[in-house]
LOFITI-650796 format. One record per atom (N, C-alpha, C): residue number from 1; residue in one letter; chain; atom name; x, y, z. Coordinates in pm, whole numbers, plus 50000, padded with zeros to 5 digits. Layout:
r n: NUM; res: A; chain: A; atom: CA; x: X; y: Y; z: Z;
...
! end
This chain:
r n: 1; res: M; chain: A; atom: N; x: 49217; y: 51057; z: 50289;
r n: 1; res: M; chain: A; atom: CA; x: 49353; y: 51067; z: 50238;
r n: 1; res: M; chain: A; atom: C; x: 49353; y: 51157; z: 50115;
r n: 2; res: T; chain: A; atom: N; x: 49457; y: 51231; z: 50095;
r n: 2; res: T; chain: A; atom: CA; x: 49471; y: 51313; z: 49976;
r n: 2; res: T; chain: A; atom: C; x: 49467; y: 51222; z: 49855;
r n: 3; res: D; chain: A; atom: N; x: 49393; y: 51262; z: 49751;
r n: 3; res: D; chain: A; atom: CA; x: 49383; y: 51178; z: 49633;
r n: 3; res: D; chain: A; atom: C; x: 49515; y: 51181; z: 49558;
r n: 4; res: M; chain: A; atom: N; x: 49595; y: 51076; z: 49578;
r n: 4; res: M; chain: A; atom: CA; x: 49728; y: 51072; z: 49519;
r n: 4; res: M; chain: A; atom: C; x: 49722; y: 51050; z: 49368;
r n: 5; res: R; chain: A; atom: N; x: 49612; y: 50998; z: 49317;
r n: 5; res: R; chain: A; atom: CA; x: 49601; y: 50980; z: 49172;
r n: 5; res: R; chain: A; atom: C; x: 49611; y: 51114; z: 49099;
r n: 6; res: K; chain: A; atom: N; x: 49565; y: 51221; z: 49162;
r n: 6; res: K; chain: A; atom: CA; x: 49573; y: 51354; z: 49102;
r n: 6; res: K; chain: A; atom: C; x: 49717; y: 51405; z: 49100;
r n: 7; res: Q; chain: A; atom: N; x: 49802; y: 51345; z: 49182;
r n: 7; res: Q; chain: A; atom: CA; x: 49939; y: 51392; z: 49197;
r n: 7; res: Q; chain: A; atom: C; x: 50038; y: 51320; z: 49104;
r n: 8; res: E; chain: A; atom: N; x: 49989; y: 51227; z: 49022;
r n: 8; res: E; chain: A; atom: CA; x: 50079; y: 51145; z: 48940;
r n: 8; res: E; chain: A; atom: C; x: 50162; y: 51228; z: 48843;
r n: 9; res: E; chain: A; atom: N; x: 50100; y: 51325; z: 48776;
r n: 9; res: E; chain: A; atom: CA; x: 50172; y: 51401; z: 48675;
r n: 9; res: E; chain: A; atom: C; x: 50282; y: 51489; z: 48734;
r n: 10; res: S; chain: A; atom: N; x: 50263; y: 51538; z: 48854;
r n: 10; res: S; chain: A; atom: CA; x: 50361; y: 51628; z: 48914;
r n: 10; res: S; chain: A; atom: C; x: 50478; y: 51554; z: 48977;
r n: 11; res: G; chain: A; atom: N; x: 50467; y: 51422; z: 48990;
r n: 11; res: G; chain: A; atom: CA; x: 50574; y: 51346; z: 49053;
r n: 11; res: G; chain: A; atom: C; x: 50555; y: 51330; z: 49203;
r n: 12; res: Q; chain: A; atom: N; x: 50453; y: 51395; z: 49259;
r n: 12; res: Q; chain: A; atom: CA; x: 50430; y: 51384; z: 49402;
r n: 12; res: Q; chain: A; atom: C; x: 50388; y: 51243; z: 49442;
r n: 13; res: F; chain: A; atom: N; x: 50317; y: 51175; z: 49354;
r n: 13; res: F; chain: A; atom: CA; x: 50276; y: 51037; z: 49382;
r n: 13; res: F; chain: A; atom: C; x: 50399; y: 50949; z: 49401;
r n: 14; res: Q; chain: A; atom: N; x: 50491; y: 50957; z: 49306;
r n: 14; res: Q; chain: A; atom: CA; x: 50612; y: 50874; z: 49314;
r n: 14; res: Q; chain: A; atom: C; x: 50695; y: 50911; z: 49437;
r n: 15; res: N; chain: A; atom: N; x: 50696; y: 51037; z: 49473;
r n: 15; res: N; chain: A; atom: CA; x: 50768; y: 51080; z: 49593;
r n: 15; res: N; chain: A; atom: C; x: 50703; y: 51023; z: 49718;
r n: 16; res: F; chain: A; atom: N; x: 50570; y: 51020; z: 49722;
r n: 16; res: F; chain: A; atom: CA; x: 50499; y: 50969; z: 49840;
r n: 16; res: F; chain: A; atom: C; x: 50516; y: 50818; z: 49854;
r n: 17; res: C; chain: A; atom: N; x: 50492; y: 50744; z: 49747;
r n: 17; res: C; chain: A; atom: CA; x: 50495; y: 50597; z: 49754;
r n: 17; res: C; chain: A; atom: C; x: 50631; y: 50537; z: 49723;
r n: 18; res: R; chain: A; atom: N; x: 50720; y: 50617; z: 49668;
r n: 18; res: R; chain: A; atom: CA; x: 50852; y: 50570; z: 49627;
r n: 18; res: R; chain: A; atom: C; x: 50839; y: 50458; z: 49523;
r n: 19; res: M; chain: A; atom: N; x: 50741; y: 50476; z: 49435;
r n: 19; res: M; chain: A; atom: CA; x: 50713; y: 50374; z: 49334;
r n: 19; res: M; chain: A; atom: C; x: 50644; y: 50443; z: 49216;
r n: 20; res: A; chain: A; atom: N; x: 50677; y: 50400; z: 49096;
r n: 20; res: A; chain: A; atom: CA; x: 50611; y: 50454; z: 48977;
r n: 20; res: A; chain: A; atom: C; x: 50463; y: 50417; z: 48980;
r n: 21; res: P; chain: A; atom: N; x: 50377; y: 50504; z: 48930;
r n: 21; res: P; chain: A; atom: CA; x: 50234; y: 50474; z: 48930;
r n: 21; res: P; chain: A; atom: C; x: 50199; y: 50341; z: 48863;
r n: 22; res: E; chain: A; atom: N; x: 50272; y: 50306; z: 48757;
r n: 22; res: E; chain: A; atom: CA; x: 50244; y: 50180; z: 48688;
r n: 22; res: E; chain: A; atom: C; x: 50276; y: 50060; z: 48777;
r n: 23; res: D; chain: A; atom: N; x: 50387; y: 50069; z: 48849;
r n: 23; res: D; chain: A; atom: CA; x: 50425; y: 49961; z: 48941;
r n: 23; res: D; chain: A; atom: C; x: 50326; y: 49952; z: 49058;
r n: 24; res: F; chain: A; atom: N; x: 50282; y: 50067; z: 49105;
r n: 24; res: F; chain: A; atom: CA; x: 50182; y: 50071; z: 49211;
r n: 24; res: F; chain: A; atom: C; x: 50054; y: 50000; z: 49165;
r n: 25; res: D; chain: A; atom: N; x: 50008; y: 50035; z: 49046;
r n: 25; res: D; chain: A; atom: CA; x: 49886; y: 49973; z: 48993;
r n: 25; res: D; chain: A; atom: C; x: 49901; y: 49822; z: 48978;
r n: 26; res: H; chain: A; atom: N; x: 50019; y: 49778; z: 48937;
r n: 26; res: H; chain: A; atom: CA; x: 50044; y: 49634; z: 48923;
r n: 26; res: H; chain: A; atom: C; x: 50041; y: 49566; z: 49060;
r n: 27; res: L; chain: A; atom: N; x: 50106; y: 49625; z: 49159;
r n: 27; res: L; chain: A; atom: CA; x: 50105; y: 49569; z: 49293;
r n: 27; res: L; chain: A; atom: C; x: 49963; y: 49570; z: 49351;
r n: 28; res: L; chain: A; atom: N; x: 49888; y: 49674; z: 49323;
r n: 28; res: L; chain: A; atom: CA; x: 49749; y: 49682; z: 49369;
r n: 28; res: L; chain: A; atom: C; x: 49667; y: 49570; z: 49306;
r n: 29; res: S; chain: A; atom: N; x: 49688; y: 49545; z: 49179;
r n: 29; res: S; chain: A; atom: CA; x: 49612; y: 49438; z: 49113;
r n: 29; res: S; chain: A; atom: C; x: 49645; y: 49300; z: 49171;
r n: 30; res: L; chain: A; atom: N; x: 49768; y: 49282; z: 49218;
r n: 30; res: L; chain: A; atom: CA; x: 49808; y: 49155; z: 49279;
r n: 30; res: L; chain: A; atom: C; x: 49753; y: 49136; z: 49420;
r n: 31; res: T; chain: A; atom: N; x: 49724; y: 49246; z: 49489;
r n: 31; res: T; chain: A; atom: CA; x: 49685; y: 49237; z: 49630;
r n: 31; res: T; chain: A; atom: C; x: 49542; y: 49279; z: 49659;
r n: 32; res: I; chain: A; atom: N; x: 49473; y: 49336; z: 49564;
r n: 32; res: I; chain: A; atom: CA; x: 49344; y: 49399; z: 49592;
r n: 32; res: I; chain: A; atom: C; x: 49240; y: 49305; z: 49652;
r n: 33; res: E; chain: A; atom: N; x: 49238; y: 49181; z: 49608;
r n: 33; res: E; chain: A; atom: CA; x: 49139; y: 49087; z: 49661;
r n: 33; res: E; chain: A; atom: C; x: 49160; y: 49058; z: 49809;
r n: 34; res: K; chain: A; atom: N; x: 49282; y: 49067; z: 49855;
r n: 34; res: K; chain: A; atom: CA; x: 49313; y: 49041; z: 49997;
r n: 34; res: K; chain: A; atom: C; x: 49291; y: 49163; z: 50085;
r n: 35; res: I; chain: A; atom: N; x: 49305; y: 49282; z: 50030;
r n: 35; res: I; chain: A; atom: CA; x: 49300; y: 49402; z: 50114;
r n: 35; res: I; chain: A; atom: C; x: 49171; y: 49482; z: 50100;
r n: 36; res: R; chain: A; atom: N; x: 49088; y: 49448; z: 50002;
r n: 36; res: R; chain: A; atom: CA; x: 48963; y: 49521; z: 49984;
r n: 36; res: R; chain: A; atom: C; x: 48860; y: 49472; z: 50084;
r n: 37; res: K; chain: A; atom: N; x: 48789; y: 49564; z: 50145;
r n: 37; res: K; chain: A; atom: CA; x: 48681; y: 49532; z: 50237;
r n: 37; res: K; chain: A; atom: C; x: 48552; y: 49598; z: 50186;
r n: 38; res: S; chain: A; atom: N; x: 48440; y: 49547; z: 50231;
r n: 38; res: S; chain: A; atom: CA; x: 48311; y: 49603; z: 50194;
r n: 38; res: S; chain: A; atom: C; x: 48269; y: 49711; z: 50294;
r n: 39; res: S; chain: A; atom: N; x: 48202; y: 49812; z: 50245;
r n: 39; res: S; chain: A; atom: CA; x: 48144; y: 49913; z: 50333;
r n: 39; res: S; chain: A; atom: C; x: 48021; y: 49854; z: 50400;
r n: 40; res: T; chain: A; atom: N; x: 47989; y: 49907; z: 50515;
r n: 40; res: T; chain: A; atom: CA; x: 47870; y: 49863; z: 50588;
r n: 40; res: T; chain: A; atom: C; x: 47777; y: 49983; z: 50609;
r n: 41; res: N; chain: A; atom: N; x: 47664; y: 49958; z: 50672;
r n: 41; res: N; chain: A; atom: CA; x: 47573; y: 50068; z: 50705;
r n: 41; res: N; chain: A; atom: C; x: 47634; y: 50162; z: 50808;
r n: 42; res: F; chain: A; atom: N; x: 47729; y: 50114; z: 50884;
r n: 42; res: F; chain: A; atom: CA; x: 47788; y: 50192; z: 50992;
r n: 42; res: F; chain: A; atom: C; x: 47912; y: 50270; z: 50952;
r n: 43; res: R; chain: A; atom: N; x: 47983; y: 50222; z: 50850;
r n: 43; res: R; chain: A; atom: CA; x: 48107; y: 50290; z: 50811;
r n: 43; res: R; chain: A; atom: C; x: 48142; y: 50257; z: 50667;
r n: 44; res: D; chain: A; atom: N; x: 48213; y: 50349; z: 50605;
r n: 44; res: D; chain: A; atom: CA; x: 48269; y: 50323; z: 50472;
r n: 44; res: D; chain: A; atom: C; x: 48402; y: 50254; z: 50490;
r n: 45; res: S; chain: A; atom: N; x: 48432; y: 50163; z: 50402;
r n: 45; res: S; chain: A; atom: CA; x: 48562; y: 50095; z: 50410;
r n: 45; res: S; chain: A; atom: C; x: 48670; y: 50187; z: 50356;
r n: 46; res: I; chain: A; atom: N; x: 48793; y: 50160; z: 50397;
r n: 46; res: I; chain: A; atom: CA; x: 48908; y: 50234; z: 50345;
r n: 46; res: I; chain: A; atom: C; x: 48944; y: 50170; z: 50212;
r n: 47; res: P; chain: A; atom: N; x: 48955; y: 50248; z: 50107;
r n: 47; res: P; chain: A; atom: CA; x: 48988; y: 50191; z: 49976;
r n: 47; res: P; chain: A; atom: C; x: 49122; y: 50117; z: 49978;
r n: 48; res: A; chain: A; atom: N; x: 49130; y: 50009; z: 49904;
r n: 48; res: A; chain: A; atom: CA; x: 49254; y: 49932; z: 49894;
r n: 48; res: A; chain: A; atom: C; x: 49368; y: 50020; z: 49845;
r n: 49; res: Y; chain: A; atom: N; x: 49338; y: 50112; z: 49757;
r n: 49; res: Y; chain: A; atom: CA; x: 49438; y: 50206; z: 49704;
r n: 49; res: Y; chain: A; atom: C; x: 49505; y: 50282; z: 49819;
r n: 50; res: D; chain: A; atom: N; x: 49423; y: 50334; z: 49911;
r n: 50; res: D; chain: A; atom: CA; x: 49476; y: 50411; z: 50023;
r n: 50; res: D; chain: A; atom: C; x: 49557; y: 50323; z: 50118;
r n: 51; res: K; chain: A; atom: N; x: 49510; y: 50202; z: 50142;
r n: 51; res: K; chain: A; atom: CA; x: 49583; y: 50110; z: 50230;
r n: 51; res: K; chain: A; atom: C; x: 49721; y: 50079; z: 50174;
r n: 52; res: L; chain: A; atom: N; x: 49727; y: 50052; z: 50045;
r n: 52; res: L; chain: A; atom: CA; x: 49855; y: 50022; z: 49982;
r n: 52; res: L; chain: A; atom: C; x: 49947; y: 50144; z: 49985;
r n: 53; res: A; chain: A; atom: N; x: 49893; y: 50261; z: 49957;
r n: 53; res: A; chain: A; atom: CA; x: 49974; y: 50383; z: 49954;
r n: 53; res: A; chain: A; atom: C; x: 50035; y: 50412; z: 50091;
r n: 54; res: V; chain: A; atom: N; x: 49956; y: 50403; z: 50198;
r n: 54; res: V; chain: A; atom: CA; x: 50009; y: 50432; z: 50331;
r n: 54; res: V; chain: A; atom: C; x: 50110; y: 50327; z: 50373;
r n: 55; res: T; chain: A; atom: N; x: 50088; y: 50202; z: 50333;
r n: 55; res: T; chain: A; atom: CA; x: 50185; y: 50096; z: 50364;
r n: 55; res: T; chain: A; atom: C; x: 50318; y: 50119; z: 50294;
r n: 56; res: L; chain: A; atom: N; x: 50313; y: 50153; z: 50167;
r n: 56; res: L; chain: A; atom: CA; x: 50436; y: 50178; z: 50093;
r n: 56; res: L; chain: A; atom: C; x: 50511; y: 50298; z: 50150;
r n: 57; res: R; chain: A; atom: N; x: 50436; y: 50400; z: 50191;
r n: 57; res: R; chain: A; atom: CA; x: 50500; y: 50517; z: 50253;
r n: 57; res: R; chain: A; atom: C; x: 50570; y: 50477; z: 50383;
r n: 58; res: F; chain: A; atom: N; x: 50502; y: 50395; z: 50463;
r n: 58; res: F; chain: A; atom: CA; x: 50560; y: 50349; z: 50589;
r n: 58; res: F; chain: A; atom: C; x: 50686; y: 50267; z: 50563;
r n: 59; res: L; chain: A; atom: N; x: 50680; y: 50174; z: 50469;
r n: 59; res: L; chain: A; atom: CA; x: 50794; y: 50088; z: 50440;
r n: 59; res: L; chain: A; atom: C; x: 50911; y: 50165; z: 50380;
r n: 60; res: A; chain: A; atom: N; x: 50880; y: 50265; z: 50298;
r n: 60; res: A; chain: A; atom: CA; x: 50986; y: 50340; z: 50230;
r n: 60; res: A; chain: A; atom: C; x: 51054; y: 50442; z: 50321;
r n: 61; res: T; chain: A; atom: N; x: 50978; y: 50500; z: 50413;
r n: 61; res: T; chain: A; atom: CA; x: 51033; y: 50610; z: 50491;
r n: 61; res: T; chain: A; atom: C; x: 51049; y: 50581; z: 50639;
r n: 62; res: G; chain: A; atom: N; x: 50974; y: 50483; z: 50689;
r n: 62; res: G; chain: A; atom: CA; x: 50977; y: 50457; z: 50833;
r n: 62; res: G; chain: A; atom: C; x: 50904; y: 50562; z: 50913;
r n: 63; res: D; chain: A; atom: N; x: 50819; y: 50642; z: 50846;
r n: 63; res: D; chain: A; atom: CA; x: 50740; y: 50742; z: 50918;
r n: 63; res: D; chain: A; atom: C; x: 50664; y: 50676; z: 51033;
r n: 64; res: S; chain: A; atom: N; x: 50645; y: 50748; z: 51140;
r n: 64; res: S; chain: A; atom: CA; x: 50569; y: 50696; z: 51253;
r n: 64; res: S; chain: A; atom: C; x: 50421; y: 50691; z: 51217;
r n: 65; res: Y; chain: A; atom: N; x: 50347; y: 50610; z: 51291;
r n: 65; res: Y; chain: A; atom: CA; x: 50203; y: 50603; z: 51270;
r n: 65; res: Y; chain: A; atom: C; x: 50141; y: 50741; z: 51294;
r n: 66; res: E; chain: A; atom: N; x: 50193; y: 50812; z: 51391;
r n: 66; res: E; chain: A; atom: CA; x: 50140; y: 50945; z: 51420;
r n: 66; res: E; chain: A; atom: C; x: 50161; y: 51040; z: 51303;
r n: 67; res: S; chain: A; atom: N; x: 50277; y: 51036; z: 51244;
r n: 67; res: S; chain: A; atom: CA; x: 50305; y: 51120; z: 51128;
r n: 67; res: S; chain: A; atom: C; x: 50211; y: 51084; z: 51012;
r n: 68; res: L; chain: A; atom: N; x: 50196; y: 50955; z: 50988;
r n: 68; res: L; chain: A; atom: CA; x: 50107; y: 50909; z: 50881;
r n: 68; res: L; chain: A; atom: C; x: 49962; y: 50945; z: 50912;
r n: 69; res: M; chain: A; atom: N; x: 49926; y: 50944; z: 51039;
r n: 69; res: M; chain: A; atom: CA; x: 49791; y: 50975; z: 51081;
r n: 69; res: M; chain: A; atom: C; x: 49752; y: 51116; z: 51038;
r n: 70; res: Y; chain: A; atom: N; x: 49842; y: 51212; z: 51053;
r n: 70; res: Y; chain: A; atom: CA; x: 49810; y: 51350; z: 51017;
r n: 70; res: Y; chain: A; atom: C; x: 49795; y: 51367; z: 50866;
r n: 71; res: F; chain: A; atom: N; x: 49874; y: 51294; z: 50791;
r n: 71; res: F; chain: A; atom: CA; x: 49866; y: 51308; z: 50645;
r n: 71; res: F; chain: A; atom: C; x: 49746; y: 51236; z: 50588;
r n: 72; res: T; chain: A; atom: N; x: 49719; y: 51116; z: 50638;
r n: 72; res: T; chain: A; atom: CA; x: 49615; y: 51032; z: 50578;
r n: 72; res: T; chain: A; atom: C; x: 49477; y: 51051; z: 50638;
r n: 73; res: K; chain: A; atom: N; x: 49471; y: 51111; z: 50757;
r n: 73; res: K; chain: A; atom: CA; x: 49346; y: 51128; z: 50831;
r n: 73; res: K; chain: A; atom: C; x: 49286; y: 50993; z: 50869;
r n: 74; res: M; chain: A; atom: N; x: 49373; y: 50893; z: 50889;
r n: 74; res: M; chain: A; atom: CA; x: 49334; y: 50763; z: 50942;
r n: 74; res: M; chain: A; atom: C; x: 49385; y: 50757; z: 51086;
r n: 75; res: S; chain: A; atom: N; x: 49317; y: 50680; z: 51170;
r n: 75; res: S; chain: A; atom: CA; x: 49364; y: 50665; z: 51308;
r n: 75; res: S; chain: A; atom: C; x: 49489; y: 50577; z: 51311;
r n: 76; res: K; chain: A; atom: N; x: 49563; y: 50585; z: 51421;
r n: 76; res: K; chain: A; atom: CA; x: 49683; y: 50503; z: 51436;
r n: 76; res: K; chain: A; atom: C; x: 49649; y: 50355; z: 51427;
r n: 77; res: S; chain: A; atom: N; x: 49542; y: 50314; z: 51493;
r n: 77; res: S; chain: A; atom: CA; x: 49506; y: 50172; z: 51491;
r n: 77; res: S; chain: A; atom: C; x: 49465; y: 50127; z: 51350;
r n: 78; res: T; chain: A; atom: N; x: 49399; y: 50214; z: 51276;
r n: 78; res: T; chain: A; atom: CA; x: 49361; y: 50181; z: 51138;
r n: 78; res: T; chain: A; atom: C; x: 49486; y: 50166; z: 51052;
r n: 79; res: I; chain: A; atom: N; x: 49582; y: 50256; z: 51069;
r n: 79; res: I; chain: A; atom: CA; x: 49707; y: 50249; z: 50994;
r n: 79; res: I; chain: A; atom: C; x: 49782; y: 50121; z: 51029;
r n: 80; res: C; chain: A; atom: N; x: 49791; y: 50090; z: 51156;
r n: 80; res: C; chain: A; atom: CA; x: 49860; y: 49969; z: 51202;
r n: 80; res: C; chain: A; atom: C; x: 49796; y: 49844; z: 51140;
r n: 81; res: N; chain: A; atom: N; x: 49664; y: 49837; z: 51144;
r n: 81; res: N; chain: A; atom: CA; x: 49593; y: 49722; z: 51086;
r n: 81; res: N; chain: A; atom: C; x: 49612; y: 49716; z: 50935;
r n: 82; res: A; chain: A; atom: N; x: 49606; y: 49830; z: 50869;
r n: 82; res: A; chain: A; atom: CA; x: 49622; y: 49833; z: 50724;
r n: 82; res: A; chain: A; atom: C; x: 49762; y: 49786; z: 50684;
r n: 83; res: I; chain: A; atom: N; x: 49864; y: 49834; z: 50754;
r n: 83; res: I; chain: A; atom: CA; x: 50001; y: 49795; z: 50722;
r n: 83; res: I; chain: A; atom: C; x: 50020; y: 49646; z: 50740;
r n: 84; res: S; chain: A; atom: N; x: 49970; y: 49592; z: 50848;
r n: 84; res: S; chain: A; atom: CA; x: 49981; y: 49449; z: 50873;
r n: 84; res: S; chain: A; atom: C; x: 49911; y: 49368; z: 50764;
r n: 85; res: E; chain: A; atom: N; x: 49790; y: 49409; z: 50731;
r n: 85; res: E; chain: A; atom: CA; x: 49711; y: 49340; z: 50629;
r n: 85; res: E; chain: A; atom: C; x: 49776; y: 49347; z: 50492;
r n: 86; res: V; chain: A; atom: N; x: 49823; y: 49464; z: 50455;
r n: 86; res: V; chain: A; atom: CA; x: 49883; y: 49484; z: 50322;
r n: 86; res: V; chain: A; atom: C; x: 50017; y: 49411; z: 50312;
r n: 87; res: C; chain: A; atom: N; x: 50098; y: 49414; z: 50416;
r n: 87; res: C; chain: A; atom: CA; x: 50226; y: 49342; z: 50413;
r n: 87; res: C; chain: A; atom: C; x: 50204; y: 49192; z: 50395;
r n: 88; res: A; chain: A; atom: N; x: 50104; y: 49137; z: 50463;
r n: 88; res: A; chain: A; atom: CA; x: 50073; y: 48995; z: 50446;
r n: 88; res: A; chain: A; atom: C; x: 50028; y: 48966; z: 50303;
r n: 89; res: A; chain: A; atom: N; x: 49948; y: 49054; z: 50246;
r n: 89; res: A; chain: A; atom: CA; x: 49901; y: 49036; z: 50108;
r n: 89; res: A; chain: A; atom: C; x: 50016; y: 49048; z: 50008;
r n: 90; res: I; chain: A; atom: N; x: 50106; y: 49142; z: 50030;
r n: 90; res: I; chain: A; atom: CA; x: 50222; y: 49158; z: 49942;
r n: 90; res: I; chain: A; atom: C; x: 50311; y: 49035; z: 49951;
r n: 91; res: N; chain: A; atom: N; x: 50335; y: 48989; z: 50072;
r n: 91; res: N; chain: A; atom: CA; x: 50418; y: 48870; z: 50092;
r n: 91; res: N; chain: A; atom: C; x: 50359; y: 48751; z: 50017;
r n: 92; res: E; chain: A; atom: N; x: 50231; y: 48732; z: 50030;
r n: 92; res: E; chain: A; atom: CA; x: 50165; y: 48620; z: 49962;
r n: 92; res: E; chain: A; atom: C; x: 50169; y: 48637; z: 49810;
r n: 93; res: A; chain: A; atom: N; x: 50140; y: 48759; z: 49763;
r n: 93; res: A; chain: A; atom: CA; x: 50135; y: 48785; z: 49619;
r n: 93; res: A; chain: A; atom: C; x: 50272; y: 48773; z: 49553;
r n: 94; res: L; chain: A; atom: N; x: 50377; y: 48808; z: 49624;
r n: 94; res: L; chain: A; atom: CA; x: 50510; y: 48810; z: 49563;
r n: 94; res: L; chain: A; atom: C; x: 50595; y: 48689; z: 49598;
r n: 95; res: Q; chain: A; atom: N; x: 50537; y: 48593; z: 49667;
r n: 95; res: Q; chain: A; atom: CA; x: 50612; y: 48473; z: 49705;
r n: 95; res: Q; chain: A; atom: C; x: 50673; y: 48403; z: 49584;
r n: 96; res: N; chain: A; atom: N; x: 50596; y: 48387; z: 49480;
r n: 96; res: N; chain: A; atom: CA; x: 50647; y: 48318; z: 49360;
r n: 96; res: N; chain: A; atom: C; x: 50754; y: 48400; z: 49289;
r n: 97; res: Y; chain: A; atom: N; x: 50741; y: 48534; z: 49294;
r n: 97; res: Y; chain: A; atom: CA; x: 50843; y: 48619; z: 49234;
r n: 97; res: Y; chain: A; atom: C; x: 50976; y: 48603; z: 49307;
r n: 98; res: A; chain: A; atom: N; x: 50970; y: 48596; z: 49438;
r n: 98; res: A; chain: A; atom: CA; x: 51092; y: 48580; z: 49518;
r n: 98; res: A; chain: A; atom: C; x: 51158; y: 48446; z: 49491;
r n: 99; res: K; chain: A; atom: N; x: 51079; y: 48341; z: 49477;
r n: 99; res: K; chain: A; atom: CA; x: 51133; y: 48209; z: 49446;
r n: 99; res: K; chain: A; atom: C; x: 51200; y: 48208; z: 49310;
r n: 100; res: S; chain: A; atom: N; x: 51139; y: 48273; z: 49213;
r n: 100; res: S; chain: A; atom: CA; x: 51196; y: 48280; z: 49079;
r n: 100; res: S; chain: A; atom: C; x: 51327; y: 48358; z: 49079;
r n: 101; res: A; chain: A; atom: N; x: 51333; y: 48465; z: 49156;
r n: 101; res: A; chain: A; atom: CA; x: 51456; y: 48544; z: 49164;
r n: 101; res: A; chain: A; atom: C; x: 51569; y: 48466; z: 49230;
r n: 102; res: R; chain: A; atom: N; x: 51535; y: 48389; z: 49334;
r n: 102; res: R; chain: A; atom: CA; x: 51637; y: 48307; z: 49399;
r n: 102; res: R; chain: A; atom: C; x: 51690; y: 48201; z: 49304;
r n: 103; res: A; chain: A; atom: N; x: 51604; y: 48143; z: 49224;
r n: 103; res: A; chain: A; atom: CA; x: 51646; y: 48040; z: 49129;
r n: 103; res: A; chain: A; atom: C; x: 51741; y: 48100; z: 49026;
r n: 104; res: L; chain: A; atom: N; x: 51718; y: 48224; z: 48984;
r n: 104; res: L; chain: A; atom: CA; x: 51807; y: 48288; z: 48887;
r n: 104; res: L; chain: A; atom: C; x: 51944; y: 48316; z: 48947;
r n: 105; res: V; chain: A; atom: N; x: 51946; y: 48353; z: 49074;
r n: 105; res: V; chain: A; atom: CA; x: 52073; y: 48383; z: 49141;
r n: 105; res: V; chain: A; atom: C; x: 52155; y: 48254; z: 49159;
r n: 106; res: V; chain: A; atom: N; x: 52088; y: 48145; z: 49194;
r n: 106; res: V; chain: A; atom: CA; x: 52157; y: 48019; z: 49217;
r n: 106; res: V; chain: A; atom: C; x: 52210; y: 47961; z: 49087;
r n: 107; res: A; chain: A; atom: N; x: 52136; y: 47978; z: 48979;
r n: 107; res: A; chain: A; atom: CA; x: 52174; y: 47918; z: 48851;
r n: 107; res: A; chain: A; atom: C; x: 52296; y: 47976; z: 48790;
! end
């Protein structure tokens, strides 16, 4: 995947992820333990950073897996698995935030 960290100053990072770099880093810190995998002798793992970035791009734009495949150089099945894994991690990490927001609306 293109190193999006290098793109932060130009605004390309925010355009790709539809999120400020600081917010991205915060979301990554909340989900990294769930989405990080270890490399093996047979393959390198996909960095949690890349998994989160491709998931946010998919959620923000609705790009097809094929479109994301050309940009990220990940296979369609890898993208599909990453999106599923990251969405579950985000849902779990933000569950308490959603409950707090609902309580504020009701009050």
